[in-house]
C-alpha positions in Angstrom: -75.4 48.2 44.5 -72.7 48.4 47.2 -70.7 45.4 48.4 -72.5 45.5 51.8 -75.9 45.0 50.1 -74.6 42.3 47.8 -72.7 40.4 50.4 -74.9 40.9 53.4 -78.4 40.1 52.2 -81.2 38.9 54.3 -80.7 35.4 53.0 -77.3 35.2 54.6 -78.5 36.8 57.9 -78.9 34.5 61.0 -82.3 36.1 61.6 -83.6 35.3 58.2 -86.1 32.4 57.8 -86.8 31.3 54.3 -90.5 31.7 53.3 -90.5 30.4 49.7 -89.0 31.2 46.4 -91.3 34.1 45.6 -92.1 35.1 49.2 -90.7 37.7 51.4 -88.4 36.2 54.1 -89.2 36.3 57.8 -86.9 38.3 60.1 -87.0 36.6 63.6 -85.2 39.7 65.0 -88.0 42.2 63.8 -90.6 39.4 64.0 -92.1 40.4 60.6 -91.9 39.5 56.9 -89.7 41.8 54.8 -87.6 42.1 51.7 -83.9 43.2 52.0 -83.3 46.6 53.6 -79.8 47.8 53.4 -80.4 50.0 56.4 -80.9 47.0 58.7 -78.6 47.5 61.7 -79.1 43.9 63.0 -77.5 41.9 60.3 -75.6 39.0 61.6 -73.8 36.7 59.2 -75.2 33.2 59.4 -72.8 30.4 60.2 -72.9 28.6 56.8 -74.3 25.1 56.7 -70.7 24.0 57.4 -69.8 20.8 59.1 -70.5 20.7 62.7 -73.6 19.3 64.6 -76.1 21.9 63.3 -78.7 21.1 60.8 -78.9 17.3 60.6 -82.1 17.2 62.7 -83.5 13.8 61.6 -80.2 12.0 61.4 -79.2 13.4 64.8 -82.5 12.3 66.4 -81.9 8.8 65.0 -78.3 8.6 66.1 -79.2 10.0 69.6 -81.8 7.3 69.8 -79.2 4.7 68.9 -76.7 6.1 71.3 -74.2 7.0 68.6 -71.7 9.9 69.0 -71.9 13.2 67.2 -68.9 12.1 64.9 -70.5 8.8 63.9 -70.3 7.6 60.3 -74.0 8.4 59.6 -73.8 12.1 60.8 -70.4 12.7 59.3 -71.5 11.3 55.9 -74.8 13.3 55.8 -73.0 16.6 56.8 -70.3 16.1 54.1 -73.1 15.2 51.6 -75.0 18.5 52.6 -71.9 20.6 52.4 -70.1 19.2 49.4 -72.9 18.0 47.2 -76.3 19.5 48.0 -75.2 23.1 48.6 -73.5 23.0 45.2 -76.7 22.1 43.3 -79.0 24.8 41.9 -81.7 23.8 44.4 -79.3 23.2 47.3 -79.8 26.3 49.4 -83.5 26.5 48.9 -83.8 22.8 49.8 -81.7 23.1 53.0 -83.5 26.2 54.1 -86.8 24.4 53.7 -85.5 21.4 55.6 -84.2 23.6 58.4 -87.7 25.2 58.6 -89.6 21.9 58.6 -87.4 19.2 60.3 -87.2 20.5 63.9 -91.1 20.4 64.1 -91.1 16.9 62.6 -88.6 15.7 65.2 -90.7 17.2 68.0 -93.7 15.3 66.7 -91.7 12.1 66.7 -90.5 12.6 70.2 -94.0 13.2 71.4 -95.4 10.2 69.5 -96.5 7.1 71.5 -94.7 5.2 68.7 -91.4 7.3 68.8 -89.1 4.2 69.3 -90.3 2.4 66.2 -90.4 5.6 64.1 -86.8 6.4 65.1 -85.8 2.9 64.4 -87.3 2.8 61.0 -86.0 6.3 60.2 -82.4 5.2 61.2 -82.8 2.2 58.9 -83.7 4.6 56.1 -80.8 6.9 56.9 -78.4 3.9 56.7 -79.7 3.2 53.2 -79.1 6.8 52.2 -75.6 6.8 53.7 -74.9 3.7 51.5 -76.2 5.6 48.4 -74.0 8.6 49.3 -71.0 6.4 49.8 -71.6 4.7 46.5 -71.9 8.1 44.8 -75.5 7.7 43.9 -76.1 11.3 45.0 -79.3 12.1 43.2 -80.9 8.9 44.4 -79.8 9.8 47.9 -81.4 13.3 47.7 -84.6 11.8 46.5 -84.6 9.1 49.1 -84.0 11.6 51.8 -86.7 14.0 50.6 -89.2 11.2 50.5 -88.3 10.2 54.0 -88.8 13.8 55.1 -92.2 13.9 53.3 -93.3 10.5 55.0 -92.2 11.8 58.4 -94.1 15.1 57.9 -97.3 13.1 57.7 -96.9 11.9 61.3 
């Protein structure tokens, strides 16, 4: 296997959307499901899940609701937690890809809800508890709490 194939797989392409551990990925460029094809001429390296505003959909929605800046404690802590803890776990990338697939839709449902203010307020309070767990190095508990929050919100 050549270096291009190993280093430039579909999973690292910005057009790739995770479909599941044993599923083919979805290519938003070709608009179809596929497995890696080393002849793809549209590979574009995904910006990693690095710090920056991307990716923290639920936390961003809560912080926007509260009028907090993009560099607030909550967002900075959650981004650092994603980049320096979750991504280093065996489940990290799969968990984050699943989150990126689900969270934008959840945020849209919340925004369209008649009860969006109370949902965002409650979600913000949950995020604060998770931030406290992270700051107290209770990382596994923080992951579980965030995933439970995500699951609860997906039921809206």
